[in-house]
MDTraj code that builds the backbone (N, CA, C; nanometers):
import mdtraj as md
import numpy as np

residues = "MET THR GLU GLY LEU LYS ALA THR LYS LYS LEU LYS ARG ASP ASN LYS THR SER SER VAL ILE LYS GLY VAL VAL ARG THR ASP THR ARG ASP TYR PRO GLU GLU ALA ILE ARG GLU ALA LEU LEU ASN ALA LEU VAL HIS ARG ASP TYR GLY PHE SER GLY SER ILE ILE ILE ASN VAL ASN ASP ASP LYS MET GLU PHE ILE SER ILE GLY GLY LEU VAL PRO GLY LEU THR THR GLU ASP ILE ARG LEU GLY ILE SER GLN PRO ARG ASN LYS LYS LEU ALA GLU ILE PHE HIS ARG LEU ARG LEU ILE GLU SER TYR GLY THR GLY ILE ARG ARG ILE PHE LYS LEU TYR GLU SER CYS SER ALA LYS PRO GLU ILE GLU VAL THR GLN SER ALA PHE LYS ILE VAL LEU PRO ASN MET ASN GLU THR ALA VAL GLU GLU ASN ALA SER ARG VAL THR ASN GLN MET ARG ARG VAL LEU ASP TYR ILE ASP GLU ASN GLY LYS ILE THR GLU ASP GLU ILE GLY ARG LEU LEU GLY VAL LYS ARG THR ARG ILE LEU THR LEU THR LYS GLU MET ARG GLU LEU GLY LEU ILE HIS ALA VAL GLY ARG GLY ASP ASP LYS HIS PHE VAL ARG LYS PHE PRO ASN GLY THR GLY THR ASP ILE ASN".split()
xyz = np.array([
    [0.3618, -1.3964, 2.6986],
    [0.4470, -1.2709, 2.7023],
    [0.5894, -1.3122, 2.6412],
    [0.6299, -1.4233, 2.6934],
    [0.7732, -1.4591, 2.6513],
    [0.7840, -1.4785, 2.5002],
    [0.6726, -1.5465, 2.4452],
    [0.6747, -1.5774, 2.3001],
    [0.6656, -1.4330, 2.2252],
    [0.5941, -1.3401, 2.2779],
    [0.5817, -1.2041, 2.2185],
    [0.7228, -1.1438, 2.2079],
    [0.7981, -1.1520, 2.3244],
    [0.9261, -1.0907, 2.3253],
    [1.0236, -1.1512, 2.2232],
    [1.0176, -1.2876, 2.2089],
    [1.0904, -1.3621, 2.1161],
    [1.0602, -1.3075, 1.9783],
    [0.9262, -1.2984, 1.9526],
    [0.8912, -1.2518, 1.8248],
    [0.9417, -1.1115, 1.7901],
    [0.9342, -1.0168, 1.8818],
    [0.9712, -0.8872, 1.8710],
    [1.1278, -0.8900, 1.8364],
    [1.1998, -0.9587, 1.9003],
    [1.3533, -0.9663, 1.8673],
    [1.3766, -1.0241, 1.7313],
    [1.2982, -1.1204, 1.6925],
    [1.3174, -1.1827, 1.5543],
    [1.2771, -1.0793, 1.4481],
    [1.1690, -1.0049, 1.4642],
    [1.1151, -0.9073, 1.3777],
    [1.2008, -0.7929, 1.3670],
    [1.2788, -0.7629, 1.4742],
    [1.3759, -0.6512, 1.4723],
    [1.4862, -0.6880, 1.3864],
    [1.5318, -0.8124, 1.3894],
    [1.6403, -0.8560, 1.2902],
    [1.6022, -0.8570, 1.1590],
    [1.4784, -0.8911, 1.1328],
    [1.4245, -0.8981, 0.9910],
    [1.3963, -0.7622, 0.9318],
    [1.3878, -0.6594, 1.0112],
    [1.3628, -0.5233, 0.9735],
    [1.4938, -0.4614, 0.9263],
    [1.5254, -0.4758, 0.8042],
    [1.6558, -0.4322, 0.7474],
    [1.6651, -0.2795, 0.7278],
    [1.7774, -0.2328, 0.7147],
    [1.7988, -0.0857, 0.7013],
    [1.8706, -0.0603, 0.5640],
    [1.8156, 0.0302, 0.4862],
    [1.8770, 0.0752, 0.3645],
    [1.9423, 0.2094, 0.3828],
    [2.0554, 0.2300, 0.3243],
    [2.1281, 0.3601, 0.3476],
    [2.1520, 0.4255, 0.2093],
    [2.1293, 0.5598, 0.2150],
    [2.1541, 0.6439, 0.0922],
    [2.2502, 0.7544, 0.1352],
    [2.3566, 0.7797, 0.0668],
    [2.4375, 0.8904, 0.1027],
    [2.4324, 0.9908, -0.0115],
    [2.4088, 1.1175, 0.0297],
    [2.4040, 1.2348, -0.0610],
    [2.4968, 1.3364, -0.0088],
    [2.6127, 1.3582, -0.0812],
    [2.7113, 1.4507, -0.0321],
    [2.7707, 1.3888, 0.0889],
    [2.7725, 1.4622, 0.2114],
    [2.8307, 1.3928, 0.3366],
    [2.7071, 1.3541, 0.4310],
    [2.5931, 1.3577, 0.3780],
    [2.4799, 1.3211, 0.4677],
    [2.4409, 1.1809, 0.4299],
    [2.4313, 1.0958, 0.5329],
    [2.3740, 0.9565, 0.5150],
    [2.2394, 0.9420, 0.5833],
    [2.1476, 0.8861, 0.5033],
    [2.0124, 0.8692, 0.5499],
    [1.9863, 0.7149, 0.5587],
    [1.9502, 0.6666, 0.6773],
    [1.9124, 0.5243, 0.7050],
    [1.7648, 0.5186, 0.7205],
    [1.7055, 0.4196, 0.6478],
    [1.5650, 0.3966, 0.6421],
    [1.5291, 0.2453, 0.6717],
    [1.4502, 0.2163, 0.7710],
    [1.4164, 0.0757, 0.7985],
    [1.3008, 0.0403, 0.7013],
    [1.3068, -0.0947, 0.6749],
    [1.1944, -0.1502, 0.5768],
    [1.0571, -0.1190, 0.6348],
    [1.0453, -0.1241, 0.7616],
    [0.9142, -0.1132, 0.8241],
    [0.9263, -0.0232, 0.9394],
    [0.8279, 0.0676, 0.9705],
    [0.8383, 0.1527, 1.0892],
    [0.8257, 0.0521, 1.2098],
    [0.9213, 0.0764, 1.3018],
    [0.9275, -0.0195, 1.4209],
    [0.7986, -0.0136, 1.5042],
    [0.7408, 0.1064, 1.5089],
    [0.6145, 0.1209, 1.5874],
    [0.4963, 0.0497, 1.5134],
    [0.4996, 0.0413, 1.3881],
    [0.3987, -0.0322, 1.3158],
    [0.4037, -0.1863, 1.3418],
    [0.5216, -0.2347, 1.3360],
    [0.5486, -0.3738, 1.3694],
    [0.5012, -0.4083, 1.5189],
    [0.5323, -0.3178, 1.6044],
    [0.4955, -0.3300, 1.7541],
    [0.3456, -0.3301, 1.7626],
    [0.2709, -0.2413, 1.6985],
    [0.1327, -0.2275, 1.7029],
    [0.0560, -0.3465, 1.6357],
    [0.1097, -0.3984, 1.5262],
    [0.0530, -0.5149, 1.4610],
    [0.0687, -0.6426, 1.5393],
    [0.1817, -0.6490, 1.6074],
    [0.2101, -0.7632, 1.6993],
    [0.1197, -0.7635, 1.8165],
    [0.1098, -0.6479, 1.8862],
    [0.0196, -0.6436, 1.9904],
    [-0.1265, -0.6609, 1.9591],
    [-0.1640, -0.6130, 1.8423],
    [-0.3048, -0.6343, 1.7996],
    [-0.3364, -0.7872, 1.7963],
    [-0.2332, -0.8600, 1.7346],
    [-0.2595, -1.0061, 1.7192],
    [-0.2557, -1.0757, 1.8497],
    [-0.1757, -1.0276, 1.9453],
    [-0.1749, -1.0987, 2.0797],
    [-0.3051, -1.0702, 2.1641],
    [-0.3407, -0.9452, 2.1580],
    [-0.4550, -0.9009, 2.2406],
    [-0.5897, -0.9411, 2.1961],
    [-0.6077, -0.9445, 2.0647],
    [-0.7410, -0.9635, 2.0069],
    [-0.7626, -1.0996, 1.9376],
    [-0.6714, -1.1911, 1.9419],
    [-0.6913, -1.3195, 1.8845],
    [-0.7889, -1.3967, 1.9751],
    [-0.8423, -1.5025, 1.9172],
    [-0.9338, -1.5967, 1.9799],
    [-0.8588, -1.7015, 2.0446],
    [-0.8416, -1.7015, 2.1791],
    [-0.7717, -1.8033, 2.2533],
    [-0.8534, -1.9274, 2.2745],
    [-0.9697, -1.9355, 2.2252],
    [-1.0527, -2.0609, 2.2276],
    [-0.9862, -2.1607, 2.1248],
    [-0.8949, -2.1214, 2.0376],
    [-0.8331, -2.2116, 1.9437],
    [-0.6830, -2.2148, 1.9923],
    [-0.6188, -2.3375, 1.9538],
    [-0.4825, -2.3506, 2.0051],
    [-0.3754, -2.3110, 1.8952],
    [-0.4247, -2.2793, 1.7738],
    [-0.3401, -2.2407, 1.6685],
    [-0.2508, -2.1174, 1.7028],
    [-0.1301, -2.1142, 1.6421],
    [-0.0409, -2.0023, 1.6551],
    [-0.0686, -1.8801, 1.5730],
    [-0.0220, -1.7634, 1.6179],
    [-0.0230, -1.6498, 1.5322],
    [0.0805, -1.6645, 1.4205],
    [0.0428, -1.6348, 1.3044],
    [0.1364, -1.6476, 1.1878],
    [0.1925, -1.5166, 1.1490],
    [0.3209, -1.5051, 1.1313],
    [0.3882, -1.3887, 1.0856],
    [0.4754, -1.4262, 0.9643],
    [0.4421, -1.3698, 0.8528],
    [0.5150, -1.3879, 0.7284],
    [0.5902, -1.2697, 0.6894],
    [0.7285, -1.2935, 0.6642],
    [0.8166, -1.1803, 0.6290],
    [0.8643, -1.2057, 0.4870],
    [0.8221, -1.1308, 0.3906],
    [0.8633, -1.1434, 0.2472],
    [0.9413, -1.0207, 0.2026],
    [0.9988, -1.0290, 0.0825],
    [1.0786, -0.9083, 0.0351],
    [0.9972, -0.7762, 0.0390],
    [0.8730, -0.7950, 0.0071],
    [0.7904, -0.6651, -0.0118],
    [0.6849, -0.6439, 0.0957],
    [0.6739, -0.7329, 0.1933],
    [0.5685, -0.7120, 0.2899],
    [0.5887, -0.8060, 0.4129],
    [0.5230, -0.7581, 0.5252],
    [0.5215, -0.8312, 0.6496],
    [0.3744, -0.8585, 0.6851],
    [0.3376, -0.9869, 0.7107],
    [0.1911, -1.0136, 0.7399],
    [0.1766, -1.0687, 0.8853],
    [0.0733, -1.0293, 0.9443],
    [0.0313, -1.0802, 1.0789],
    [-0.0953, -1.1397, 1.0715],
    [-0.1115, -1.2692, 1.0966],
    [-0.2325, -1.3397, 1.0816],
    [-0.2738, -1.4052, 1.2175],
    [-0.3860, -1.3621, 1.2682],
    [-0.4322, -1.4264, 1.4002],
    [-0.5621, -1.4929, 1.3870],
    [-0.5885, -1.5912, 1.4735],
    [-0.7051, -1.6699, 1.4751],
    [-0.8188, -1.5783, 1.5423],
    [-0.9415, -1.5763, 1.4672],
    [-1.0484, -1.4995, 1.5221],
    [-1.0671, -1.3725, 1.4370],
    [-1.1805, -1.3636, 1.3774],
    [-1.2121, -1.2478, 1.2983],
    [-1.2443, -1.1318, 1.3834],
    [-1.3180, -1.0360, 1.3354],
    [-1.3691, -0.9156, 1.4168],
    [-1.4822, -0.9681, 1.5050],
    [-1.4889, -0.9022, 1.6168],
    [-1.6018, -0.9190, 1.7118],
    [-1.7197, -0.8888, 1.6292],
    [-1.8362, -0.9665, 1.6385],
    [-1.9569, -0.9470, 1.5691],
    [-2.0062, -0.7998, 1.5899],
    [-2.0444, -0.7533, 1.4676],
    [-2.0954, -0.6193, 1.4631],
    [-2.0013, -0.5082, 1.4180],
    [-1.8680, -0.5431, 1.4262],
    [-1.7615, -0.4505, 1.3788],
    [-1.7211, -0.4744, 1.2376],
    [-1.6730, -0.3765, 1.1679],
    [-1.6335, -0.3872, 1.0288],
    [-1.4837, -0.3282, 1.0201],
    [-1.4132, -0.3639, 0.9118],
    [-1.2817, -0.2993, 0.9031],
    [-1.2839, -0.1558, 0.9044],
    [-1.3852, -0.1011, 0.8489],
    [-1.4027, 0.0474, 0.8391],
    [-1.4171, 0.0964, 0.9829],
    [-1.4872, 0.0279, 1.0716],
    [-1.5006, 0.0650, 1.2150],
    [-1.3712, 0.0716, 1.2844],
    [-1.2827, -0.0347, 1.2724],
    [-1.1577, -0.0359, 1.3483],
    [-1.0606, 0.0702, 1.2844],
    [-1.0665, 0.1057, 1.1595],
    [-0.9886, 0.2055, 1.1037],
    [-1.0251, 0.3479, 1.1681],
    [-1.1438, 0.3599, 1.2048],
    [-1.1999, 0.4879, 1.2587],
    [-1.1591, 0.4968, 1.4123],
    [-1.1132, 0.3828, 1.4695],
    [-1.0789, 0.3721, 1.6093],
    [-1.1722, 0.3211, 1.7043],
    [-1.2798, 0.2556, 1.6462],
    [-1.3764, 0.1824, 1.7251],
    [-1.3231, 0.0479, 1.7642],
    [-1.3310, 0.0125, 1.8965],
    [-1.2727, -0.1102, 1.9422],
    [-1.3598, -0.1774, 2.0433],
    [-1.3704, -0.3024, 2.0257],
    [-1.4454, -0.3942, 2.1259],
    [-1.3596, -0.5108, 2.1564],
    [-1.2762, -0.5025, 2.2618],
    [-1.1851, -0.6136, 2.2841],
    [-1.2519, -0.7503, 2.2991],
    [-1.1981, -0.8482, 2.2395],
    [-1.2428, -0.9792, 2.2555],
    [-1.1986, -1.0303, 2.3929],
    [-1.0755, -0.9994, 2.4359],
    [-1.0153, -1.0478, 2.5537],
    [-1.0038, -0.9206, 2.6576],
    [-1.1044, -0.8767, 2.7080],
    [-1.1026, -0.7546, 2.7888],
    [-0.9986, -0.7513, 2.8917],
    [-0.9937, -0.8673, 2.9778],
    [-0.8957, -0.8627, 3.0890],
    [-0.7546, -0.8620, 3.0349],
    [-0.7228, -0.9262, 2.9326],
    [-0.5867, -0.9243, 2.8692],
    [-0.5539, -0.7884, 2.8256],
    [-0.6541, -0.7160, 2.7607],
    [-0.6315, -0.5853, 2.7056],
    [-0.6041, -0.4860, 2.8236],
    [-0.6730, -0.5004, 2.9356],
    [-0.6524, -0.4281, 3.0516],
    [-0.5082, -0.4423, 3.1133],
    [-0.4655, -0.5651, 3.1141],
    [-0.3301, -0.5940, 3.1649],
    [-0.2301, -0.5238, 3.0722],
    [-0.2400, -0.5428, 2.9394],
    [-0.1556, -0.4705, 2.8466],
    [-0.1460, -0.3217, 2.8696],
    [-0.2745, -0.2716, 2.8968],
    [-0.2884, -0.1274, 2.9185],
    [-0.2190, -0.0858, 3.0387],
    [-0.2295, -0.1557, 3.1458],
    [-0.1640, -0.1214, 3.2768],
    [-0.0143, -0.1345, 3.2567],
    [0.0271, -0.2265, 3.1818],
    [0.1831, -0.2466, 3.1605],
    [0.2314, -0.1339, 3.0633],
    [0.1384, -0.0521, 3.0098],
    [0.1788, 0.0603, 2.9189],
    [0.2247, 0.0012, 2.7824],
    [0.1831, -0.1135, 2.7515],
    [0.2127, -0.1751, 2.6207],
    [0.1156, -0.1283, 2.5155],
    [-0.0036, -0.0914, 2.5506],
    [-0.0969, -0.0325, 2.4663],
    [-0.1493, 0.0994, 2.5367],
    [-0.1597, 0.2020, 2.4600],
    [-0.1998, 0.3390, 2.5162],
    [-0.3433, 0.3424, 2.5499],
    [-0.4301, 0.3294, 2.4495],
    [-0.5799, 0.3105, 2.4780],
    [-0.6376, 0.2355, 2.3586],
    [-0.7536, 0.1815, 2.3956],
    [-0.8275, 0.0940, 2.3017],
    [-0.8549, 0.1684, 2.1685],
    [-0.8342, 0.0857, 2.0668],
    [-0.8760, 0.1370, 1.9306],
    [-0.7837, 0.2308, 1.8599],
    [-0.6604, 0.2548, 1.9216],
    [-0.5629, 0.3565, 1.8538],
    [-0.4565, 0.2808, 1.7757],
    [-0.4315, 0.1533, 1.7930],
    [-0.3255, 0.0909, 1.7303],
    [-0.3338, 0.0863, 1.5822],
    [-0.4463, 0.0466, 1.5220],
    [-0.4691, 0.0389, 1.3763],
    [-0.4514, 0.1811, 1.3209],
    [-0.5086, 0.2745, 1.3771],
    [-0.5059, 0.4151, 1.3279],
    [-0.3586, 0.4648, 1.3247],
    [-0.2780, 0.4212, 1.4286],
    [-0.1405, 0.4570, 1.4365],
    [-0.0592, 0.3950, 1.3264],
    [-0.0910, 0.2705, 1.2941],
    [-0.0194, 0.2014, 1.1844],
    [-0.0394, 0.2774, 1.0507],
    [-0.1685, 0.3145, 1.0187],
    [-0.1845, 0.3734, 0.8954],
    [-0.1351, 0.5205, 0.8909],
    [-0.1189, 0.5816, 1.0127],
    [-0.0629, 0.7140, 1.0218],
    [0.0833, 0.7061, 0.9886],
    [0.1465, 0.5955, 1.0291],
    [0.2948, 0.5850, 0.9994],
    [0.3267, 0.5649, 0.8541],
    [0.2215, 0.5289, 0.7769],
    [0.2427, 0.5089, 0.6387],
    [0.1813, 0.6189, 0.5541],
    [0.1552, 0.7336, 0.6098],
    [0.0988, 0.8522, 0.5460],
    [0.1840, 0.8967, 0.4241],
    [0.3156, 0.8990, 0.4436],
    [0.3993, 0.9400, 0.3376],
    [0.4340, 0.8425, 0.2327],
    [0.3916, 0.7132, 0.2493],
    [0.4268, 0.6055, 0.1613],
    [0.3141, 0.5809, 0.0670],
    [0.3452, 0.5599, -0.0601],
    [0.2341, 0.5305, -0.1648],
    [0.1703, 0.4020, -0.1347],
    [0.2402, 0.3030, -0.0899],
    [0.1732, 0.1790, -0.0486],
    [0.1201, 0.1795, 0.0860],
    [0.0019, 0.1351, 0.1116],
    [-0.0652, 0.1502, 0.2390],
    [-0.0798, 0.0078, 0.3033],
    [-0.0963, 0.0001, 0.4345],
    [-0.1215, -0.1187, 0.5034],
    [-0.2628, -0.1794, 0.4567],
    [-0.2771, -0.3049, 0.4585],
    [-0.4058, -0.3643, 0.4122],
    [-0.4589, -0.4569, 0.5394],
    [-0.5872, -0.4575, 0.5397],
    [-0.6532, -0.5406, 0.6409],
    [-0.7439, -0.6460, 0.5683],
    [-0.7359, -0.7736, 0.6052],
    [-0.8239, -0.8755, 0.5458],
    [-0.8838, -0.9562, 0.6661],
    [-1.0134, -0.9675, 0.6580],
    [-1.0806, -1.0310, 0.7656],
    [-1.1688, -1.1431, 0.7154],
    [-1.1783, -1.2606, 0.7697],
    [-1.2698, -1.3736, 0.7422],
    [-1.3453, -1.3921, 0.8789],
    [-1.4368, -1.4891, 0.8788],
    [-1.5048, -1.5241, 0.9910],
    [-1.4172, -1.5676, 1.1119],
    [-1.3021, -1.6333, 1.0723],
    [-1.2249, -1.6934, 1.1746],
    [-1.0767, -1.6427, 1.1741],
    [-1.0395, -1.5369, 1.0897],
    [-0.8987, -1.4979, 1.0824],
    [-0.8962, -1.3423, 1.0620],
    [-0.7846, -1.2837, 1.1137],
    [-0.7635, -1.1391, 1.0952],
    [-0.6212, -1.1203, 1.0415],
    [-0.6121, -1.0509, 0.9321],
    [-0.4675, -1.0304, 0.8762],
    [-0.4416, -0.8832, 0.8516],
    [-0.3261, -0.8362, 0.8891],
    [-0.2808, -0.6991, 0.8634],
    [-0.1541, -0.7181, 0.7885],
    [-0.1468, -0.6425, 0.6768],
    [-0.0202, -0.6485, 0.5916],
    [0.0496, -0.5129, 0.5948],
    [0.1736, -0.5128, 0.6296],
    [0.2587, -0.3918, 0.6294],
    [0.3461, -0.4011, 0.5045],
    [0.3360, -0.2907, 0.4225],
    [0.4272, -0.2957, 0.3005],
    [0.5694, -0.2578, 0.3412],
    [0.6691, -0.3102, 0.2590],
    [0.8075, -0.2781, 0.2795],
    [0.8324, -0.1357, 0.2210],
    [0.8595, -0.0366, 0.3004],
    [0.8704, 0.1054, 0.2562],
    [0.9837, 0.1159, 0.1668],
    [1.0956, 0.0559, 0.1876],
    [1.2136, 0.0736, 0.1053],
    [1.1961, -0.0021, -0.0336],
    [1.1239, -0.1157, -0.0305],
    [1.0918, -0.1795, -0.1595],
    [0.9963, -0.0950, -0.2351],
    [0.9049, -0.0292, -0.1783],
    [0.8104, 0.0621, -0.2505],
    [0.8834, 0.1708, -0.3077],
    [0.9824, 0.2338, -0.2320],
    [1.0509, 0.3454, -0.2868],
    [1.1381, 0.3005, -0.4122],
    [1.1985, 0.1784, -0.4069],
    [1.2712, 0.1257, -0.5160],
    [1.1881, 0.1101, -0.6390],
    [1.0636, 0.0683, -0.6265],
    [0.9677, 0.0424, -0.7355],
    [0.9289, 0.1730, -0.7891],
    [0.9031, 0.2820, -0.7083],
    [0.8672, 0.4073, -0.7457],
    [0.9811, 0.4708, -0.8313],
    [1.1019, 0.4561, -0.7918],
    [1.2197, 0.5104, -0.8568],
    [1.2343, 0.4425, -0.9953],
    [1.2090, 0.3066, -0.9977],
    [1.2186, 0.2422, -1.1256],
    [1.1270, 0.2925, -1.2373],
    [1.0092, 0.3298, -1.1829],
    [0.9014, 0.3820, -1.2721],
    [0.9407, 0.5173, -1.3308],
    [1.0358, 0.5866, -1.2689],
    [1.0716, 0.7190, -1.3127],
    [1.2017, 0.7184, -1.4001],
    [1.2535, 0.5987, -1.4267],
    [1.3667, 0.5942, -1.5123],
    [1.3311, 0.6146, -1.6556],
    [1.3870, 0.7154, -1.7246],
    [1.3559, 0.7483, -1.8668],
    [1.4450, 0.6731, -1.9639],
    [1.4135, 0.6759, -2.0888],
    [1.4931, 0.6196, -2.1848],
    [1.6337, 0.6691, -2.1943],
    [1.6432, 0.8067, -2.1779],
    [1.7764, 0.8684, -2.1681],
    [1.8584, 0.8090, -2.0535],
    [1.7931, 0.7984, -1.9425],
    [1.8641, 0.7455, -1.8211],
    [1.9107, 0.6065, -1.8489],
    [1.8246, 0.5221, -1.9165],
    [1.8644, 0.3770, -1.9474],
    [1.9858, 0.3838, -2.0326],
    [1.9904, 0.4760, -2.1388],
    [2.1036, 0.4794, -2.2300],
    [2.2325, 0.5125, -2.1547],
    [2.2185, 0.6015, -2.0652],
    [2.3325, 0.6370, -1.9812],
    [2.3877, 0.5182, -1.8986],
    [2.2860, 0.4448, -1.8442],
    [2.3239, 0.3287, -1.7528],
    [2.3913, 0.2205, -1.8420],
    [2.3326, 0.2024, -1.9630],
    [2.3867, 0.0994, -2.0453],
    [2.5347, 0.1302, -2.0888],
    [2.5690, 0.2668, -2.1125],
    [2.6941, 0.3016, -2.1417],
    [2.7897, 0.2799, -2.0231],
    [2.7408, 0.3127, -1.9019],
    [2.8224, 0.2826, -1.7872],
    [2.8564, 0.1413, -1.7746],
    [2.7469, 0.0596, -1.8018],
    [2.7671, -0.0936, -1.7836],
    [2.8725, -0.1445, -1.8808],
    [2.8813, -0.0832, -2.0019],
    [2.9666, -0.1229, -2.1019],
    [3.1038, -0.0771, -2.0870],
    [3.1220, 0.0504, -2.0398],
    [3.2505, 0.1224, -2.0202],
    [3.3000, 0.1471, -1.8816],
    [3.2118, 0.1164, -1.7812],
    [3.2569, 0.1321, -1.6424],
    [3.2276, 0.2729, -1.5900],
    [3.2217, 0.3774, -1.6762],
    [3.1949, 0.5201, -1.6292],
    [3.1538, 0.6018, -1.7490],
    [3.1129, 0.7215, -1.7192],
    [3.0743, 0.8151, -1.8313],
    [3.1007, 0.9608, -1.7758],
    [3.1475, 1.0458, -1.8705],
    [3.1732, 1.1827, -1.8328],
    [3.0522, 1.2633, -1.8853],
    [3.0496, 1.3891, -1.8491],
    [2.9390, 1.4707, -1.8874],
    [2.9546, 1.4953, -2.0511],
    [3.0816, 1.5088, -2.0977],
    [3.0986, 1.5264, -2.2427],
    [3.0417, 1.4090, -2.3192],
    [3.0704, 1.2814, -2.2534],
    [3.0201, 1.1603, -2.3289],
    [2.8702, 1.1506, -2.3203],
    [2.8093, 1.1993, -2.2219],
    [2.6576, 1.2083, -2.2013],
    [2.6023, 1.2961, -2.3202],
    [2.6668, 1.4121, -2.3374],
    [2.6274, 1.5102, -2.4424],
    [2.6312, 1.4416, -2.5806],
    [2.7366, 1.3752, -2.6048],
    [2.7548, 1.3109, -2.7414],
    [2.6625, 1.1902, -2.7510],
    [2.6527, 1.1195, -2.6503],
    [2.5608, 0.9931, -2.6541],
    [2.4153, 1.0257, -2.6746],
    [2.3677, 1.1382, -2.6129],
    [2.2251, 1.1789, -2.6187],
    [2.1930, 1.2869, -2.7095],
    [2.3068, 1.3599, -2.7590],
    [2.2845, 1.4805, -2.8440],
    [2.2154, 1.5878, -2.7706],
    [2.2558, 1.6174, -2.6355],
    [2.1976, 1.7147, -2.5635],
    [2.2990, 1.8196, -2.5195],
    [2.2632, 1.9369, -2.4730],
    [2.3484, 2.0397, -2.4271],
    [2.3738, 2.0345, -2.2709],
    [2.4665, 2.1094, -2.2299],
    [2.5137, 2.1031, -2.0938],
    [2.3997, 2.1201, -1.9860],
    [2.2962, 2.2128, -2.0101],
    [2.1914, 2.2292, -1.9215],
    [2.1108, 2.1037, -1.9012],
    [2.0850, 2.0315, -2.0019],
    [2.0150, 1.8993, -1.9972],
    [2.1021, 1.8008, -1.9337],
    [2.2271, 1.7972, -1.9609],
    [2.3292, 1.7027, -1.8891],
    [2.3216, 1.7217, -1.7422],
    [2.3281, 1.8440, -1.6900],
    [2.3304, 1.8679, -1.5556],
    [2.1923, 1.8299, -1.4888],
    [2.0823, 1.8598, -1.5471],
    [1.9495, 1.8236, -1.5073],
    [1.9375, 1.6675, -1.4974],
    [1.9858, 1.5982, -1.6066],
    [1.9689, 1.4605, -1.6107],
    [2.0561, 1.3815, -1.5066],
    [2.1788, 1.4230, -1.4918],
    [2.2658, 1.3651, -1.3920],
    [2.2210, 1.3854, -1.2453],
    [2.1586, 1.5072, -1.2291],
    [2.1069, 1.5439, -1.0962],
    [1.9892, 1.4492, -1.0647],
    [1.8958, 1.4265, -1.1654],
    [1.7832, 1.3399, -1.1456],
    [1.8261, 1.1917, -1.1150],
    [1.9310, 1.1480, -1.1874],
    [1.9752, 1.0172, -1.1795],
    [2.0437, 0.9921, -1.0414],
    [2.1107, 1.1024, -0.9920],
    [2.1797, 1.0864, -0.8654],
    [2.0721, 1.0832, -0.7535],
    [1.9711, 1.1658, -0.7690],
    [1.8529, 1.1648, -0.6630],
    [1.7774, 1.0370, -0.6594],
    [1.7739, 0.9673, -0.7735],
    [1.7104, 0.8416, -0.7872],
    [1.8005, 0.7180, -0.7320],
    [1.9269, 0.7587, -0.7055],
    [2.0144, 0.6510, -0.6551],
    [2.0638, 0.5601, -0.7687],
    [2.0699, 0.6093, -0.8903],
    [2.1225, 0.5327, -1.0044],
    [2.2671, 0.5445, -1.0218],
    [2.3216, 0.6612, -1.0017],
    [2.4651, 0.6884, -1.0222],
    [2.5149, 0.7757, -0.9198],
    [2.6472, 0.7859, -0.9056],
    [2.7110, 0.8857, -0.8185],
    [2.8363, 0.9508, -0.8873],
    [2.8724, 1.0688, -0.8571],
    [2.9855, 1.1314, -0.9130],
    [3.1180, 1.1002, -0.8454],
    [3.2172, 1.0936, -0.9326],
    [3.3558, 1.0643, -0.8737],
    [3.4508, 1.1726, -0.9332],
    [3.5337, 1.2340, -0.8485],
    [3.6320, 1.3246, -0.8988],
    [3.5704, 1.4780, -0.9163],
    [3.6566, 1.5635, -0.9565],
    [3.6155, 1.6956, -0.9783],
    [3.6827, 1.7467, -1.1112],
    [3.6184, 1.8525, -1.1558],
    [3.6774, 1.9250, -1.2780],
    [3.6927, 1.8383, -1.3971],
    [3.7986, 1.8282, -1.4689],
    [3.8214, 1.7513, -1.5800],
    [3.8210, 1.5966, -1.5455],
    [3.8408, 1.5633, -1.4292],
    [3.8457, 1.4211, -1.3913],
    [3.7132, 1.3726, -1.3457],
    [3.6131, 1.4564, -1.3406],
    [3.4718, 1.4228, -1.2864],
    [3.4092, 1.3271, -1.3976],
    [3.3541, 1.2169, -1.3330],
    [3.2721, 1.1245, -1.4122],
    [3.1720, 1.0501, -1.3253],
    [3.0828, 0.9728, -1.3901],
    [2.9814, 0.9041, -1.3163],
    [2.9921, 0.7579, -1.3270],
    [2.9528, 0.6859, -1.2145],
    [2.9530, 0.5466, -1.2156],
    [2.8241, 0.4980, -1.1490],
    [2.7996, 0.3676, -1.1657],
    [2.6764, 0.3146, -1.1019],
    [2.6912, 0.3254, -0.9422],
    [2.5698, 0.3323, -0.8860],
    [2.5774, 0.3251, -0.7323],
    [2.6243, 0.1884, -0.6981],
    [2.6734, 0.1774, -0.5724],
    [2.7176, 0.0462, -0.5275],
    [2.5999, -0.0416, -0.5144],
    [2.6139, -0.1831, -0.5119],
    [2.5058, -0.2667, -0.5077],
    [2.4168, -0.2516, -0.3840],
    [2.4701, -0.2065, -0.2803],
    [2.3830, -0.1943, -0.1570],
    [2.3175, -0.0541, -0.1514],
    [2.3219, 0.0208, -0.2582],
    [2.2477, 0.1491, -0.2715],
    [2.3233, 0.2623, -0.2145],
    [2.4471, 0.2390, -0.1669],
    [2.5249, 0.3510, -0.1114],
    [2.6359, 0.3987, -0.2060],
    [2.6857, 0.5165, -0.1867],
    [2.7848, 0.5789, -0.2598],
    [2.8004, 0.7225, -0.2280],
    [2.9134, 0.7804, -0.2475],
    [2.9285, 0.9193, -0.2037],
    [2.9320, 1.0154, -0.3315],
    [2.8406, 1.1078, -0.3340],
    [2.8336, 1.2033, -0.4404],
    [2.9189, 1.3222, -0.4050],
    [2.9948, 1.3644, -0.5058],
    [3.0715, 1.4933, -0.4993],
    [2.9898, 1.5963, -0.5641],
    [2.9959, 1.7164, -0.5050],
    [2.9160, 1.8323, -0.5538],
    [2.7867, 1.8419, -0.4694],
])
top = md.Topology()
chain = top.add_chain()
for i, resn in enumerate(residues, 1):
    res = top.add_residue(resn, chain, resSeq=i)
    for name in ("N", "CA", "C"):
        top.add_atom(name, md.element.get_by_symbol(name[0]), res)
traj = md.Trajectory(xyz[None], top)
């Protein structure tokens, strides 16, 4: 139990927060849903094979968090079964203790809850099982969002960003001359770039211009 608490504190520190500010509203998003981390760790503790002395392995990378425990699935079960909520505890007494401590709600719900937490994310958790090991992989939600945004960057956006990199800023008139587009397109383009977190607006009226977002992804948009 003590080791589990230590792991929980360490994983909480590793679960970084990204912030985006639009207008006066700041939105903070953790890399991983805290409940998903909790469920993955509990699953590894309750269902591992304690006939082996090896430790549970937790890997934290830029794009994912992996939980690897000794002991595959109980014979007769498949990954499809556990995703449906079917559960056959390997360590029944331990599972009962965790249930009485209200650390787990009911058997078979943890894995389903993890996938539910990723419903709105394009990257989904993955389960890998061998005869002697079980691994669940949680994707980094913020990293996934960054990759999705990068895929939406158009050639026009890249030209605007290149201009900002060279000159430090760009105005709406300069965007029009650079791309040969009219005001309607300028407004649409800058709105899209702001929503993607690429630029933010500074100043108003004749002084209004656009600059790159700050390195940490934050910045205050005017308008």
